[in-house]
SEVO-939012 format. One record per residue (C-alpha): residue in three letters; x, y, z; residue number from 1. Coordinates in nm, 4 decimals. Last residue first. Example, Ala and Ser with C-alpha at 12.3 -4.5 7.8 and 13.67 -1.06 7.14 Angstrom:
2
['Ser',[1.3670,-0.1060,0.7140],2],
['Ala',[1.2300,-0.4500,0.7800],1],
***
This chain:
360
['Gln',[2.1959,2.8081,4.2971],360],
['Val',[2.4461,2.5758,4.4650],359],
['Asn',[2.7535,2.7658,4.5839],358],
['Leu',[3.0799,2.6063,4.4605],357],
['Glu',[3.3611,2.7368,4.6772],356],
['Thr',[3.7232,2.8472,4.6308],355],
['Arg',[3.9872,2.8893,4.9012],354],
['Arg',[4.2606,3.1027,5.0621],353],
['Asn',[4.0654,3.1466,5.3883],352],
['Leu',[4.1674,2.8012,5.5173],351],
['Glu',[4.5316,2.8711,5.4271],350],
['Ser',[4.5331,3.1496,5.6841],349],
['Lys',[4.8154,3.4123,5.6733],348],
['Cys',[4.7891,3.7405,5.8609],347],
['Gly',[5.1751,3.7429,5.8760],346],
['Pro',[5.1709,3.5768,6.2176],345],
['Leu',[4.8047,3.5323,6.3193],344],
['Asn',[4.6026,3.8322,6.4311],343],
['Gln',[4.4418,3.8684,6.0879],342],
['Ala',[4.3327,3.5074,6.1243],341],
['Thr',[4.0719,3.6152,6.3735],340],
['Pro',[3.8017,3.6146,6.1019],339],
['Glu',[3.8622,3.2445,6.0245],338],
['Leu',[3.6186,3.1437,5.7535],337],
['Pro',[3.6734,3.4783,5.5877],336],
['Arg',[3.4029,3.6302,5.3701],335],
['Ser',[3.5137,3.9827,5.2662],334],
['Glu',[3.8781,3.8942,5.1943],333],
['Gly',[3.8376,3.8950,4.8196],332],
['Tyr',[3.4909,3.8000,4.7076],331],
['Gly',[3.5688,3.6894,4.3548],330],
['Asn',[3.3068,3.5632,4.1139],329],
['Pro',[3.3551,3.3240,3.8267],328],
['Gly',[3.0760,3.3499,3.7747],327],
['Val',[2.7725,3.1198,3.7498],326],
['Leu',[2.8295,2.7768,3.6005],325],
['Arg',[2.5548,2.5500,3.4685],324],
['Ser',[2.5161,2.7300,3.1376],323],
['Ala',[2.8972,2.7148,3.0998],322],
['Gly',[2.8774,2.3403,3.0563],321],
['Ile',[3.0618,2.1055,3.2944],320],
['Gly',[3.2640,1.8663,3.0770],319],
['Asn',[3.6145,1.8612,3.2257],318],
['Thr',[3.7438,2.1780,3.0578],317],
['Ala',[3.4507,2.3742,3.1978],316],
['Leu',[3.5268,2.2543,3.5489],315],
['Tyr',[3.8998,2.3412,3.5182],314],
['Asp',[3.8218,2.6828,3.3706],313],
['Tyr',[3.5907,2.7715,3.6575],312],
['Val',[3.8503,2.6564,3.9170],311],
['Ala',[4.1185,2.8848,3.7705],310],
['Lys',[3.8601,3.1613,3.7253],309],
['Ala',[3.7744,3.1563,4.0965],308],
['Arg',[4.1444,3.1914,4.1856],307],
['Arg',[4.1838,3.4846,3.9447],306],
['Glu',[3.8769,3.6540,4.0992],305],
['Ser',[4.0157,3.6037,4.4498],304],
['Leu',[4.3463,3.7674,4.3501],303],
['Ser',[4.1691,4.0715,4.2099],302],
['Gln',[3.9722,4.1202,4.5315],301],
['Asn',[4.2889,4.0620,4.7391],300],
['Tyr',[4.4647,4.3407,4.5532],299],
['Thr',[4.1835,4.5843,4.6216],298],
['Glu',[4.1712,4.4822,4.9900],297],
['Ala',[4.5417,4.5391,5.0376],296],
['Gly',[4.7401,4.2563,5.1876],295],
['Cys',[4.6751,3.9851,5.4408],294],
['Leu',[4.3215,3.8838,5.5311],293],
['Asp',[4.3136,3.5542,5.3442],292],
['Thr',[4.1629,3.5222,4.9981],291],
['His',[3.8361,3.3998,4.8430],290],
['Gly',[3.7055,3.2712,4.5082],289],
['Ala',[3.3462,3.1825,4.4135],288],
['Val',[3.2200,2.9532,4.1365],287],
['Glu',[2.8387,2.9717,4.1476],286],
['Val',[2.6616,2.6458,4.0900],285],
['Arg',[2.3787,2.5065,3.8752],284],
['Met',[2.2344,2.1601,3.9376],283],
['Glu',[2.0031,2.0045,3.6782],282],
['Pro',[2.2686,1.7562,3.5612],281],
['Tyr',[2.2950,1.5954,3.9067],280],
['Gln',[2.5389,1.3049,3.8644],279],
['Lys',[2.7550,1.5173,3.6338],278],
['Leu',[2.7822,1.7856,3.9021],277],
['Val',[2.8823,1.5294,4.1638],276],
['Ala',[3.1492,1.3759,3.9369],275],
['Val',[3.2939,1.7213,3.8609],274],
['Ala',[3.3137,1.7959,4.2332],273],
['Glu',[3.5051,1.4702,4.2872],272],
['Asn',[3.7452,1.5688,4.0089],271],
['Leu',[3.7929,1.9043,4.1805],270],
['Thr',[3.9043,1.7328,4.5012],269],
['Glu',[4.1593,1.5170,4.3134],268],
['Val',[4.2918,1.8193,4.1264],267],
['Ala',[4.3551,2.0260,4.4396],266],
['Asp',[4.6583,1.8193,4.5512],265],
['Pro',[4.8433,1.9245,4.2393],264],
['Arg',[4.8119,2.2949,4.3322],263],
['Leu',[4.5877,2.5128,4.1228],262],
['Thr',[4.7535,2.8465,4.0421],261],
['Ala',[4.6087,3.1660,4.1795],260],
['Lys',[4.9045,3.2522,4.4070],259],
['Asp',[4.9658,3.5164,4.6780],258],
['Phe',[5.0184,3.2484,4.9406],257],
['Asp',[4.9672,2.9046,4.7964],256],
['Phe',[4.6186,2.8060,4.7038],255],
['Asn',[4.3500,2.5781,4.8387],254],
['Val',[4.1245,2.3239,4.6692],253],
['Gly',[4.1049,2.0489,4.9272],252],
['Arg',[3.8360,2.2364,5.1142],251],
['Leu',[3.6133,2.2298,4.8103],250],
['Asp',[3.2867,2.1726,4.9961],249],
['Ile',[2.9845,2.2100,4.7747],248],
['Thr',[2.7918,2.4988,4.9253],247],
['Val',[2.4235,2.5188,4.9945],246],
['Ala',[2.2723,2.8498,5.0972],245],
['Val',[1.9437,2.8263,5.2754],244],
['Pro',[1.5949,2.9090,5.1477],243],
['Cys',[1.3310,2.9691,5.4176],242],
['Gly',[1.0741,2.7117,5.5296],241],
['Asp',[1.1782,2.7224,5.8963],240],
['Pro',[1.3368,2.3755,5.8740],239],
['Gly',[1.5634,2.4957,5.5891],238],
['Ile',[1.4784,2.4903,5.2214],237],
['Thr',[1.7114,2.4272,4.9271],236],
['Gln',[1.5547,2.6000,4.6302],235],
['Gly',[1.4576,2.4026,4.3235],234],
['Pro',[1.0955,2.5135,4.3187],233],
['Gln',[1.0453,2.8618,4.4683],232],
['Ser',[0.9617,2.9398,4.8300],231],
['Asn',[0.6753,3.1837,4.8810],230],
['Pro',[0.5685,3.1034,5.2384],229],
['Cys',[0.9011,3.2064,5.3975],228],
['Arg',[0.8425,3.1712,5.7724],227],
['Asp',[0.6841,2.8278,5.7259],226],
['Glu',[0.6047,2.6749,6.0657],225],
['Cys',[0.2256,2.7018,6.0611],224],
['Asn',[0.2101,2.6702,5.6809],223],
['Asn',[0.3660,2.3252,5.6838],222],
['Val',[0.7255,2.2791,5.5619],221],
['Gly',[0.7767,2.0370,5.2714],220],
['Asp',[0.8435,2.3103,5.0140],219],
['Gly',[0.5069,2.2779,4.8416],218],
['Asp',[0.4274,2.6513,4.8438],217],
['Asp',[0.0828,2.6068,5.0010],216],
['Asp',[0.1808,2.3438,5.2558],215],
['Leu',[-0.1328,2.2725,5.4565],214],
['Asp',[-0.2073,2.0245,5.7362],213],
['Ala',[-0.0448,2.2265,6.0175],212],
['Cys',[-0.2297,2.5350,5.8909],211],
['Thr',[-0.5520,2.3574,5.9734],210],
['Pro',[-0.7686,2.1375,5.7522],209],
['Gln',[-1.1376,2.1068,5.8430],208],
['Ala',[-1.2146,1.7570,5.9585],207],
['Pro',[-1.4355,1.5553,5.7266],206],
['Pro',[-1.7832,1.4996,5.8639],205],
['Ala',[-1.8110,1.1818,6.0700],204],
['Val',[-1.9928,0.9023,5.8975],203],
['Tyr',[-2.2433,0.7319,6.1181],202],
['Glu',[-2.3524,0.4001,5.9785],201],
['Glu',[-2.7267,0.3778,5.9472],200],
['Val',[-2.8519,0.0582,6.0960],199],
['Pro',[-3.1203,-0.1158,5.8935],198],
['Glu',[-3.3876,-0.2745,6.1101],197],
['Val',[-3.3732,-0.6480,6.0770],196],
['Pro',[-3.7102,-0.8032,6.0034],195],
['Ala',[-3.8013,-1.0822,6.2449],194],
['Ala',[-3.7348,-1.4238,6.1009],193],
['Pro',[-4.0434,-1.6119,5.9883],192],
['Ala',[-4.1750,-1.8764,6.2293],191],
['Ala',[-4.0864,-2.2295,6.1334],190],
['Gly',[-4.3387,-2.4548,5.9657],189],
['Leu',[-4.7142,-2.4971,6.0070],188],
['Lys',[-4.9431,-2.2827,6.2185],187],
['Tyr',[-5.2198,-2.4463,6.4241],186],
['Leu',[-5.5591,-2.2730,6.4379],185],
['Phe',[-5.8455,-2.3572,6.6760],184],
['Ser',[-6.1897,-2.2405,6.5658],183],
['Val',[-6.4959,-2.1400,6.7685],182],
['Gln',[-6.8475,-2.1199,6.6288],181],
['Thr',[-7.1778,-1.9341,6.6250],180],
['Leu',[-7.3633,-1.9957,6.3003],179],
['Val',[-7.6862,-1.8210,6.1962],178],
['Asp',[-7.8786,-1.9859,5.9118],177],
['Leu',[-8.0616,-1.7888,5.6444],176],
['Phe',[-8.2539,-1.9907,5.3854],175],
['Ser',[-8.3132,-1.9416,5.0153],174],
['Asp',[-8.5696,-2.0131,4.7408],173],
['Glu',[-8.8684,-2.0752,4.9679],172],
['Arg',[-9.2054,-2.1923,4.8369],171],
['Pro',[-9.1177,-2.5618,4.8532],170],
['Ala',[-9.0462,-2.5444,5.2284],169],
['Ala',[-9.0059,-2.9008,5.3599],168],
['Val',[-8.9207,-3.0444,5.0172],167],
['Ser',[-8.6555,-2.7756,4.9570],166],
['Gln',[-8.5676,-2.7183,4.5905],165],
['Asp',[-8.4754,-2.3459,4.6055],164],
['Asp',[-8.1602,-2.3834,4.8133],163],
['Phe',[-7.9604,-2.0604,4.8049],162],
['Asn',[-7.8107,-2.1148,5.1492],161],
['Tyr',[-7.7405,-1.7763,5.3064],160],
['Arg',[-7.5031,-1.7939,5.6043],159],
['Gly',[-7.4951,-1.5353,5.8847],158],
['Leu',[-7.1750,-1.5816,6.0753],157],
['Val',[-7.0823,-1.5259,6.4422],156],
['Glu',[-6.7176,-1.5667,6.5362],155],
['Ala',[-6.4630,-1.6919,6.7864],154],
['Arg',[-6.1125,-1.7552,6.6592],153],
['Leu',[-5.8117,-1.8973,6.8387],152],
['Ala',[-5.4423,-1.9000,6.7398],151],
['His',[-5.1438,-2.1267,6.7824],150],
['Arg',[-4.7762,-2.1075,6.6759],149],
['Ala',[-4.7143,-1.7564,6.8129],148],
['Tyr',[-5.0163,-1.7110,7.0427],147],
['Asp',[-5.2690,-1.5099,6.8354],146],
['Ala',[-5.6196,-1.4195,6.9498],145],
['Gln',[-5.8909,-1.3669,6.6877],144],
['Leu',[-6.2291,-1.2006,6.7346],143],
['Gly',[-6.5307,-1.2244,6.5091],142],
['Val',[-6.7748,-1.0696,6.2660],141],
['Gly',[-7.0034,-1.2084,5.9950],140],
['Leu',[-7.0999,-1.2621,5.6320],139],
['Gln',[-7.1805,-1.5808,5.4447],138],
['Ala',[-7.2652,-1.6942,5.0937],137],
['Ala',[-7.3995,-2.0243,4.9625],136],
['Leu',[-7.4352,-2.1976,4.6282],135],
['Asn',[-7.6415,-2.5121,4.6163],134],
['Asn',[-7.5826,-2.8796,4.5448],133],
['Asp',[-7.8791,-3.1173,4.5656],132],
['Lys',[-7.9668,-3.4585,4.7001],131],
['Arg',[-8.3347,-3.5457,4.7163],130],
['Lys',[-8.5779,-3.7785,4.8799],129],
['Phe',[-8.9561,-3.7710,4.9221],128],
['Pro',[-9.1079,-4.0758,5.0809],127],
['Gly',[-9.3680,-3.9785,5.0741],126],
['Gly',[-9.7446,-3.9372,5.0713],125],
['His',[-9.7605,-3.7013,5.3627],124],
['Ala',[-9.4700,-3.8401,5.5663],123],
['Pro',[-9.1406,-3.9895,5.4374],122],
['Tyr',[-8.9546,-3.6577,5.4069],121],
['Ser',[-8.5926,-3.7026,5.3007],120],
['Glu',[-8.3306,-3.4292,5.2497],119],
['Asn',[-7.9585,-3.4289,5.1701],118],
['Thr',[-7.8109,-3.0865,5.0892],117],
['Arg',[-7.4618,-3.0292,4.9491],116],
['Leu',[-7.3298,-2.6774,5.0162],115],
['Val',[-7.1018,-2.4766,4.7809],114],
['Gly',[-6.8978,-2.1691,4.8642],113],
['Ala',[-6.8887,-1.8009,4.9475],112],
['Gly',[-6.7128,-1.5648,5.1829],111],
['Phe',[-6.7078,-1.2664,5.4109],110],
['Ala',[-6.5586,-1.2224,5.7557],109],
['Val',[-6.5042,-0.9061,5.9599],108],
['Tyr',[-6.2256,-0.8850,6.2153],107],
['Pro',[-6.1507,-0.8040,6.5772],106],
['Trp',[-5.8051,-0.8149,6.7396],105],
['Trp',[-5.5907,-1.0148,6.9784],104],
['Thr',[-5.2166,-1.0192,7.0466],103],
['Arg',[-5.2027,-0.6435,7.0934],102],
['Asp',[-4.9236,-0.3794,7.0706],101],
['Glu',[-4.8997,-0.3755,6.6910],100],
['Ala',[-5.2741,-0.3287,6.6396],99],
['Arg',[-5.4758,-0.5433,6.4004],98],
['Phe',[-5.8166,-0.4839,6.2436],97],
['His',[-5.8339,-0.8097,6.0482],96],
['His',[-6.0185,-0.8483,5.7165],95],
['Arg',[-6.1263,-1.2080,5.6768],94],
['Gly',[-6.1833,-1.4043,5.3584],93],
['Thr',[-6.3841,-1.7223,5.3554],92],
['Leu',[-6.3941,-2.0022,5.0969],91],
['Met',[-6.6674,-2.2448,5.2028],90],
['Ala',[-6.6887,-2.6176,5.1295],89],
['Gly',[-6.9914,-2.8417,5.1920],88],
['Tyr',[-7.2053,-3.0472,5.4159],87],
['Asn',[-7.5800,-3.0715,5.4617],86],
['Asn',[-7.8340,-3.2581,5.6678],85],
['Trp',[-8.2087,-3.3270,5.6687],84],
['His',[-8.4427,-3.6062,5.7827],83],
['Leu',[-8.8002,-3.4938,5.8300],82],
['Asn',[-9.0018,-3.7220,6.0563],81],
['Asn',[-9.2656,-3.4488,6.1102],80],
['Gly',[-9.1887,-3.4440,6.4812],79],
['Asn',[-8.8351,-3.3208,6.4185],78],
['Lys',[-8.5260,-3.5048,6.3061],77],
['Glu',[-8.2123,-3.4162,6.4944],76],
['Pro',[-7.9813,-3.1858,6.3056],75],
['Asn',[-7.6844,-3.2992,6.0923],74],
['Thr',[-7.4310,-3.0249,6.0188],73],
['Thr',[-7.1134,-3.0392,5.8094],72],
['Asn',[-6.8088,-2.8301,5.7295],71],
['Leu',[-6.5075,-2.8189,5.4978],70],
['Asp',[-6.3263,-2.4851,5.5269],69],
['Leu',[-6.0963,-2.2986,5.2852],68],
['Asp',[-5.9496,-1.9956,5.4570],67],
['Leu',[-5.8153,-1.6573,5.3385],66],
['Ser',[-5.6433,-1.3989,5.5556],65],
['Phe',[-5.6094,-1.0213,5.5176],64],
['Asn',[-5.4686,-0.7600,5.7542],63],
['Pro',[-5.0959,-0.8351,5.7731],62],
['Ser',[-5.1067,-0.9563,5.4115],61],
['Phe',[-5.1707,-1.2926,5.2480],60],
['Phe',[-5.2412,-1.4622,5.5803],59],
['Lys',[-5.2988,-1.8346,5.5260],58],
['Gly',[-5.5672,-2.0990,5.5537],57],
['Val',[-5.6627,-2.4652,5.5894],56],
['Gly',[-5.9867,-2.6064,5.7189],55],
['Leu',[-6.1794,-2.8634,5.9180],54],
['Gly',[-6.5400,-2.8268,6.0336],53],
['Tyr',[-6.8127,-2.9307,6.2701],52],
['Val',[-7.1486,-2.7638,6.3281],51],
['Pro',[-7.3987,-2.8662,6.5984],50],
['Ser',[-7.7732,-2.8497,6.5296],49],
['Asn',[-8.0861,-2.6372,6.5555],48],
['Gly',[-8.4210,-2.8026,6.4789],47],
['Val',[-8.5793,-2.8711,6.1414],46],
['Asn',[-8.8897,-2.7241,5.9718],45],
['Arg',[-8.6802,-2.5641,5.7004],44],
['Asp',[-8.8724,-2.2395,5.7421],43],
['Gly',[-8.7239,-2.2057,6.0903],42],
['Asp',[-8.3780,-2.1192,5.9477],41],
['Asn',[-8.1184,-2.3155,6.1377],40],
['His',[-7.9340,-2.1827,6.4406],39],
['Ser',[-7.6115,-2.3685,6.3744],38],
['Phe',[-7.3818,-2.4398,6.6661],37],
['Gly',[-7.0056,-2.4556,6.6825],36],
['Ile',[-6.6893,-2.6600,6.6420],35],
['Thr',[-6.3994,-2.5765,6.4130],34],
['Gly',[-6.0565,-2.7288,6.3510],33],
['Ser',[-5.7914,-2.5303,6.1677],32],
['Val',[-5.4767,-2.5839,5.9655],31],
['Tyr',[-5.2157,-2.3112,5.9127],30],
['Trp',[-4.9985,-2.1843,5.6317],29],
['Arg',[-4.7264,-1.9462,5.7435],28],
['Asp',[-4.7513,-1.5794,5.6448],27],
['Asp',[-4.6381,-1.4252,5.9724],26],
['Phe',[-4.5688,-1.0661,5.8667],25],
['Glu',[-4.3146,-0.8553,5.6750],24],
['Gln',[-4.5094,-0.7477,5.3684],23],
['Ala',[-4.6498,-0.8969,5.0483],22],
['Val',[-4.9261,-0.6897,4.8912],21],
['Ala',[-5.2658,-0.8542,4.8566],20],
['Ala',[-5.3751,-0.8750,4.4920],19],
['His',[-5.4136,-1.2532,4.4885],18],
['Ala',[-5.6215,-1.2561,4.8071],17],
['Val',[-5.8484,-0.9812,4.6813],16],
['Gly',[-5.8958,-1.1654,4.3509],15],
['Leu',[-5.9948,-1.4882,4.5259],14],
['Val',[-6.2668,-1.3035,4.7164],13],
['Gly',[-6.3901,-1.1422,4.3942],12],
['Leu',[-6.4114,-1.4806,4.2191],11],
['Leu',[-6.6436,-1.6012,4.4951],10],
['Ala',[-6.8572,-1.2849,4.4662],9],
['Cys',[-6.8926,-1.3425,4.0917],8],
['Gly',[-7.0136,-1.6986,4.1558],7],
['Leu',[-7.2666,-1.5661,4.4063],6],
['Leu',[-7.4075,-1.3254,4.1496],5],
['Asn',[-7.4475,-1.6086,3.8977],4],
['Lys',[-7.6240,-1.8336,4.1521],3],
['Lys',[-7.8659,-1.5556,4.2440],2],
['Met',[-7.9556,-1.5036,3.8771],1],
***
């Protein structure tokens, strides 16, 4: 029964190691050398003896390590000429109570394994000899100090040897030995890289738009400088955001005094205007006629209308549709380009006797 329970305990230790959660810690394999002293159970009728061991181990989590140790002890024979020694393998788990700011810490140890016992007792009708394998379990406490690649352990273990075939103590079915020992650990391989703390990139909140960033009516002038915030599509806009009048220059289209007939030199200028209007088929224009400042205002109004119609008819005849032409409209002498022309001889100004195409 005791051997079955010990086997279950051994499987339990392996299960804890397998279930340990991987974390950022020094998980290098290490080898160990152990030296100590075994205070042997007095029922064995042998003296105390040194303990020697070699092992290999690894941390499976920051707080759990597992070691496989091979150990031996060979006490001096006592007065009864009893010769006794054992050696074996122990699988030991250790739970470490670590603190981030310390390089040393306490731990508890628990484990199980197999011990091989050699015993000879030549006295009292002997010799008696036997070699037997027995399960063993151990429990203890210790301290570990860590120095990067090296580490030291000092511990006290109570080891139960379930040996029920002892020649020296035939009535006993187990023995309790107390081991005090020191182990030196050497870590193999390169140290793991320190975890890199993630750096959160600062993202500045988006700047709140100002009037200088906005153009609600889409006329190309920001709201801060737009004095006419309700501009309509298609309008020509000035730097203050307000619509401005655009006139196609027809300076070459002038008229003789008191005439509404196109002069030959006006045809070339009108042909250029036709080309511009055909290049921009979405453009609509007002055909406007003007006079100089001589004569009666009523007469000049009629004369300006006849001049506007002469240009209107020429554009329509040369392929500019009526839907693109506004007018013809006459403005008489109300919009002179040279207001002082009325002081000139005969009030005549060829510059005022003109037609214009005002873009709509």
